[in-house]
Each structure stands twice: as C-alpha cells, then as structure tokens.
N, C-alpha and C positions, 0 to 999 in steps of 0.2 A: 504494500500500500504506500502511496505517496505521503511523505511527512509534510505537514503544513506548519507554518510559523505559529507560535503561541499567540492566539488572538487577544489575550489579556482578559482581565476580570469582567469587562463589559462586553466581551464578544467580538470587539474589533469591527472590521468592515462588514457591512450588511451583506448577507448572501443574496444571490439573485433569486427571483421568484421561480417556482416550478414551471410556470407558463413560459418564461423566458428561456429557461434551461432546455426544455424539450423542443422549443422552437429553434434553438441554436445547435441542437445535437447533430453530430456527424456520424452517429452509429448507422451502419448499413440498414436500409429499408425503413425502419421506424425506431424511435427511441424505446428503451425498456427501463423499468424500475423495479424495485423489490421492497418487500415488507419483512421486518424482523420483529421478533418478540423479545422482551427483556429476559435474559437467561435466569434460570432458577438455581443453578449450581455451577461449579467450576468447569465440569465437562461440557455443559451446555454453552458456557461462555467461550470456551476454546473453539467449539464448533461454530459459533456465531462469527467470531473474528476470522476464522479460516474462510467462511463463506463471504464475509465482507471483502477480504483480500481478492477473492476470485471475481466478485462483481465489480470491484474497483478496476481490475485489469480489463474486464470486459466493457467498461465504459458505461455503467449504469447511470441514467440521468439523475436519479435520486434514490434515497432509501427512506422509507417511513418506519417509525418505531412506535409500537402500540402502547396503550396506557390502560391498565386494568380497571375493571369496574370499581367505582368508588375510590379510585386512586390507589388500588391495591398493589400496583407495581410502580408507584410514583418514583421512589428513589432509584430503582433499577432502570427505569425509563430515562431519567435524567442522566444517570451514569453512562448509559449506552450512547445517548445523543451527544453528550459532552465529548466522549472519546471519538465518536465519528467526526466531530468538528475539529478536534485537536490532532488526530493521528491519521486521518484519511483524506482523500480528495472527493469523497462521496458527499453529496448535498443532502442533509437530513431534513425530514419533516417529523416534527414531534406531535404525536396524537395528544389530544386533551379532551376529556369527557366532563360533562356537567354533573353527572349522577353522584350523589353523596357529598357534594361540596357546597360550602357557602360561597357567596360572591367574593368575600374577602379572601377565602382560600384560593379561589380561582385567580384572583388578581395576583396573589403571591406566587402561584405556579407559573403564570404567564411571565412575570418578572424574572423568575428563576430561569426559565428558558432563555430569556434575553441575556441574562448574566453569563450563561455558558456558551453564548454565541449563536443561538438559533434565531432565524428570521422567518421560518416557515412552520406553520401550525395547522394541523387538521382538526377542525372543531366538530365534536361529536356530542350529542346528548348522552349517549351511552346506555347500556342495558343494566337492569338491576343485578347486583352481586348475588351469586348463588344460583339464581334461576333467571337466565337471560330472557326467557319467555314469560316471566312472571309480571305481576302488576308493577307499573313504573310509578313511583311516588317521588315527587321533587322534594329536595331539602327545603324546609320552611324559609331559610335565608339564602336559597340558591336560585337557580334558573330553571325554567320549564322547558325551553326549546333550544335547539342548536342555533337557530337564528339569533337568539339573545347572546349566545356565547361568541358568535362571529362579531357582533357589535362590541362586546366587552373587550375582546382581544384588540380590536382597532382602537378602543379608548385607552388601553393601557400602553400601547407602543406601536412602533412602525413595523408591522408584520405583514407577510403574505399569508392569506388564509384560504384553506380549502375545506370542503365538506364531503359528506358521504352521499351517494345516490344509490338507488335500488331498482335495477332493471325489471325485477318481478314485482316491484312495489314493496314498501316496508310492511311487515306483518301487522303493524298497528294502524296503518292507514285504512280509511273506510273503503277506498277503491283506488284505481290507478290515477284517476283525475285528482283526487285528494293528495296522493303521493307526489304528483307532478307539481301541484300548487305549493306543497311544502318545500320541495327542492328549489323552485324558482324564487320563493321567499328568501331562502338562505343565500342564494346567489345575489339577489338584489340587496341583501344586507351587507354585502362586501366580499363575499367569497369569490375567488378568482377562477376556481375550477372545482370539479368533483371527481372523486374516485369511487367506482361502483363496488357494491358488494359482489363477491364472486358469483359467477354464473357459468353455465355450460351450454346455453342455447343462444346463438348469435342474434336470433330474432328478438329476444328480450331486450338486448342492448340497443338494437336498431329502433325498436318501437319507443324505448325511453327517449332516445335522441329526437325522434319525430314528435313525441308529446311535448317536450320542452320547446321545440321550434314552433309548435302550434300555439303555445301559450305566450311565449315571449322570445321573439327573434333575437333581441339583444343578449339575453342570458344564454340562449342556445349557441351563441358564438364562443362561449367559454368552453374550454376542453372538458369532455366527459371521458375520463380515463378508465378503461375496463380493468376490473380486478379479476385475476385468473389464478387457478391453482391446479397444476398437473396432478392427477390422481396417482398416488403410489401405494395406497392401502384402502381397501374397500371399507374396512371397519372404521378407519379414521374419517373417511369422507362421509360416511353415513352419520357419524356423530356431528360433524360440522354442519351438514345439511339440517339435522335436527335442531341445532342451536340457532341457526341463521334464518330458518324459514324459507330458504330457497329450495329448488328441486333439481334432481338429476333427471335428464331426459330418459324416458323409459328404455329406449334402445341402448343408451350408454349404461344404464343401471344393469340391464340384463347381460350385456357383454362383460361387465366387471364381475357380475355374480358367477357367470360361467368360468371366467378366468380364475376366480378365487378358489373354485372347487368346493367339494363337500366335506373336506377333512377338518379336523379340529383346528388346524392353522391354515389361514388362507395362503394361496400360492402368490407370494408377493411379487415374484419375478414376472409372472403372467399378468397380474393386475397392473404392474408398472408398464409393461409393454403396451397394453390397451390404453392406459391413462396418458402416456407420453404421446402416443400416436394421435389420440383424440385432441389433446391440447395443441399439438402442432397444426392439425386441420382447423381448429377453432381460431388460432392466431392467423393462419393464412387468410381465412375469410375476413377477419377483423381488419387486417392490413389492407385487403382489397377494398374494404368499405371506408378506408380513410381515417382510422383511429389515430389520435395524436400520440399515443404511447401504449405500451403493454406493461401492466403492473402485476408482478407475480408475488403471491403469498408463498414464501419459501419455507416456512416453519424452521428457519435458521439453517437450512441446508442449501447447497448450491447445485447438487448433481442433477436433479430433475429439471430445474430451470435451464441449466447449462445444456442439457440434451435437447430441450425444445429449441433453444436459441441456435444450436448447431444445426438442427433440422431446418431451421428457417434461414440458414446461411448468414447468421448474425454474429458468428464467432470469428475473431481474427484468424487469418490463415496460419499464423505462427502457433495458434493453439494456446489455451489457458486451462490449467488444471482445475478440476472440480472436486469439492469435498464430497465425501460419501453421504448418501441419503438412505 
C-alpha cells in the first residue's frame, strides 16, 4: 500500500468527493469500490489489511467502512478509517447511523471523523440492534430519518455525503413510490450520491434508476452506485438475504442449492463457481447499462472480488495477488 504523509490532528487537506473520484478514475471499463467491516479480532484485522493492500494495487476508487447498529463498532470503525487515511492511498467513506444516538453524540462522531481526516460520510438511519427487522424506535434526543442526518453532517462540517438506496424498495417503505420519495428527499437534503443495497437482478436496479428520473430529473443525475456481493456460500447468502429483505432470483437460488449439494456441509467450491460466474454476468450487464461504479461487499476478503474483476478484464496485466476467501 502507498504510504501517505501524516495529515495531522485535523485531517489535513480535504479529500475529494466520491463523485469526483469515480469521474476521474482511469480503471479499465468502469471504476470499482469495496466495502469493509471493522474486524473483531487480530486474525480478522490481518485479513482486512491484506485485502486493503490488494484493492489499493488494483486501483479501487474508494472503500467504505461500516458502522454497527447503535454505534456498536464505533471505535473499531474509527480505527479502520483512520488507518486507511494515514497508511493507504484508498479514499475512505465512513458509515454513520442515527439509531441509538442522541444528536449530541452524532455531532461528536461527525467531528471525530473530521479529526482523523475523513471528508466522506455515508449517512444511514440504521437498523435496530439485535433484530434488524424489528421495530425501529428513534432515540428521544436523536433523529428519525436519514434525511435529518444528511443535514446534520453538513451543519457540523464540510463533508461529502452519500446515502443508501434500495433497488427492491426498503422493507419499511409502504411501496416503491414511497421508497423513491424517501430517496429523493435524502438527495435533495444534500446527498451527492447513493449506494444501493445488494441485489442480484439487474432489472431492480434499472427500475430504481427510472423511478428516480421520473420523480426528479435533477436528483437522478446523481450517481446511483450498485452494491454487489459475489456469492461464495449458500448458507451465508441466505442469512444476508434474511436480514436485508432483498431476494435471490429463483433461478440463481436453485443453481446455488444444486451446487451446494445435500450433504451436511455445502460444496463451497461448486457454490463459489456458480456465484462468481453469476456476479460476472451481472456486472457485464450493469456496465453495458452505464453504471458509474461497481461497489463490492467483500466481507474483508479480496479473492472473490478479484476473480470477478479478472473476468471483467479489470485487473492489470502484471497481475495482483488476492487474499484467500
């Protein structure tokens, strides 16, 4: 990874926006970016930084770092983001959720991000801790909506702000029209782009793009970055689908089931082959449809994303090693 100068206690020079970074990307075909989770132990931390080194060499446009419900990974998130700023040439986006926080705590967290050199924040309302699909109750001294968090971030400092979008509609939205209204409201509040929840059907993404354009052409001009995850484990993806409210297409689900087999342990190699192939086809279609960037949920591994990028002819000819997944 490229060593950067110490930016100092106030973060030094402001980082470019995600929108400017992906517009300026020279990565073949289309820019790509990745998402990391704060590691829970030393082994996971080593794995994360091996992956970060790979993605730095591959020229990732940016890396987002998640933030646990109710701030449950707050300290680890800050630690990861600060190290990205100080030790790599990756451009970090720090996630921030409103759930479980007072406005005063959110202001403190936003300032803390500024102090470690972060200029880009992804503003999320967040899911309830413990049961992401459970009832959402705002903190009595907190915020109700992500739109309010976007405005608060801009009040606190000079940040570039993004939000989440949901190709299949957020599971709490009344319908797709309501979901589109919520997204455009967040964009109007000052968000510069959105990153979608993961999906496996291109049509969901395209219809989201169409819905925003029909409601507000100005906001539709802002990038909608598709969130993707190559499937490497049937058990794992089923759990993620359960927690997110998104769906696996019936055809893909059946192919993965057959690949997994009927034994006590799934055939991970066969599942992986199906998942990587499907992700490659999905990305090819998205590139053809003019997406601004491909954003991969990596689970802190690099191998699966590396394989997809290789299939897409987006890996330098000199080759870059990939961490095991």
